N, C-alpha and C positions, 0 to 999 in steps of 0.2 A: 641412267643415273638418277638417284632420288633428288627431290626438290629440297635443297638445303635452306632452311629458314633461319634468319638471324636469331641469336639467343635472346632470351629475356634479359632485362637489366640485371636481375639477381645472378643469372647464370654467367653473364658477361663479367661481372666483377669477381665472381668466384673463380672463373677460368683464368682471369688475369693474375689473381693472387696465387692460384695453384701453379701457374707457369713461372712465377717468380719465387717459388719456395726454394730455400728456407728464408731468404732475406726479407720478403714482404715488400709492400709498396705503400707510399704515402697517399693521403687523400688527393693531393694535387696531381700526382702521377695517374691515379685511377680516374679521376674526373676528366682530365685532359685526354687520356687515351680512350676512354669510353665515348667521349664526344666524337672522336674520329670514327667510332664504330656505330654512330647513330643514336647514342644514348645521351640525353641532356644531362647537364651537371646536376640539376635538382633531382632528377630521377636517380642518378648514380648515388647521390648522398642518401636518399631514402633507402635505396637497396643496401648500402653499406650499414646503415643503422639497423635495418631489419636482420641482416646477416649476422651482425654482432649479437643482437638480442636472441637470435635462434641458436647461437653457439657455433655457427658455421665459420665465422671469423672471430679473431680477437684483436683488440687494438691496444698497443703499448707504445708510449712515447711517439704518438702520431703515426705509427706504422701499422698497417693491417697485415696480419698473418693468418695462416690456417688455424681453425679451431680443431678440437680433438677428433671429431668425426671425419673431417676432410684430411687430417693428417694421416689417418689410416688409409683413406682412399689414395692419397699421394704415395704412401708406402707401397701399396699394391701396384700402382702404376709404374713405380720405379723398379719393382722386382722383376728382373728379366734375365737373370743368369742362374744357371744351376750351381748349387752349393757343393755338390759331391759328384765325383765321377760315377757314372751309372754302372752298377754291377749286375744288372738284369733283374733285380728284385723289385717288387711293387709294394707300396703302402696299401693297406686295406683297412677300412673302417666299417664296422658292422653295427647297425642300430639294433640292439638286443631288447629294447623295451619300447613299447608304443605309448607310454604314459605321457602326461604333460598336457598343457593347454595347446590350442592351435597355434598361438603365438610362440610358444616354446618350441614346437615342432618346426615352425617356419624358421626360427632363429637357428635351430640345429642344422637345417638344410643349408642356410646361408653361410654358417660357419664352415661346413664341409666344402661348399663350393668356393668359398674365399681362399681355401687352402689348395685350390686347384685340383680337388678330387672330382671325379665324375661318377654318376650313379649307374652301375651296371644293371641292377634290378632294384626293386624297392628295398631300401635299407642296406644295400651293399655298395660301398663307394671305393674307388680305386684310383691310383695314379702310380707312375714309375717313381721309385724311391731315389730321386736325384736332387731333392731339395733339402736334404738334411732332416733331422728329427723335428717333426712338426705335428704334435698331437692334435687331432682334429677338434676335440672338444674336451679339454682337460677337466672341466667342472661338470661334465655330463655323464652320469653313471649309466645312461642308456646307450652309450657308445663304447665299443671295445675295438682296439686297434691291433693289427697284426702286420707282419712282414711275410710276403709270399712270393713264389716264383711260378708263373703260369706254365702249364704243360704245353699249351699251344703257341702259335706264332705271336709274339708280342706286337708286331706291326699290325696284324689283323685285329688284335684286341684293342689297340689304341684307336684304330679306325672305327671300331664299333662304339667306343666311348665318346668320341668327339667327332663332329662334322668338320674334319680338317679342310676338305676342298671348299666348303661353305665359308669357313673362317678366312681362308686365304682370299676368296673372292671379295668378301666385304672389305678386307684390308686393302686390296688392290684398287677397289672403287674409291675408297676414301683418299688414298695416296694420289690417284689420278685427279680427283676433284680438287685436292689442295693445290696441285701443280697447275691446274687449268682454270682456277677461279681467281679473278683479280680483285673482286669486291672484298674489302677488309672484313666487314661484318660476316659475310658468308664464309670467308676463309677461317675466321675464328670458330664458327659453328662446325665446319668440317673438322678442324683440328680437335675440338672438344669431343666430337664423335670418335675420331681416330684414337685419342688417348684413352677414352673409356673402353673402346674395343680392344686395345692392346692389353688392358688389364684382365681380359678374359683369355689371353693366350695360355694354353695348358702347360707351357714351359716343358715340353717333352725333350728327352734326349735326342740328339741329332739322328741317332739310329732309327727313331720312330717317326721322324718327320717326313712328309712327302718331299720330293725334289723341289728346289727353289723355294723353300719355305720363306715367306716374306716378312717375318716378324722383325728381324734385325734391321732390314732395309727400311721398313716403315718407321721404326724407332728413330733411325737416323734422320728421316724426313721430318718427323715431329720435332726433334731437337733443333734442326735447322730453322723450322718455323718459330720455335720458342725463342731462339736467339734473335730472330728478326723482330719479334714482338717486344722482347726485352729492350732492344736497342731503341725502339720507338717510345717505350715507356720511360726509359731513362732520359731520352731526349725531351720528353714532356715534363721532366721534373724541374 
């Protein structure tokens, strides 16, 4: 099992506010809860000030809520259900132009990956079409999108696009660590790792998942932990 190190003060407050989305938390709730996680009140206040200045958090009427960048992360972490019955077709995005700066190319790759597409070969990205219409890069003329049905076995194709056993193994290790770790700061670090990892779930149709795919069970474990922490936070209010 990896060595789970406690989060920094910044990551601690961001994780707590992310877990309380969309209601947000007061400074009092955050400082008292962070104190129980090994972060002093002064350090928490500095972390909150810097998070607001960076746009990671916003403060309104004494309540800290997620900033725009973290709102998108939260949306991705909450996205875990297929929007459409799967009809066997696949989304395909093909990068047809190599222009743009290095930063633009990196942003294009990040946008495609954020929409749960996987790169089959350079410039060719795929995923099952079970998430509804989601254009990978609507403002990017270098990307063209298609709907396709592969000739081969889709289970084999999915297994070549994603390391499904590896993803499941990391999920299981985090779930086990969360269950077996009593230290609050370490538990928060494990939970933060777990929820980030769940955001990389390819969200495949059940027909393409290995047996005993752990994603739903892991989400239930995280929700239980989230309720546990929220109870502590509101008790600290």
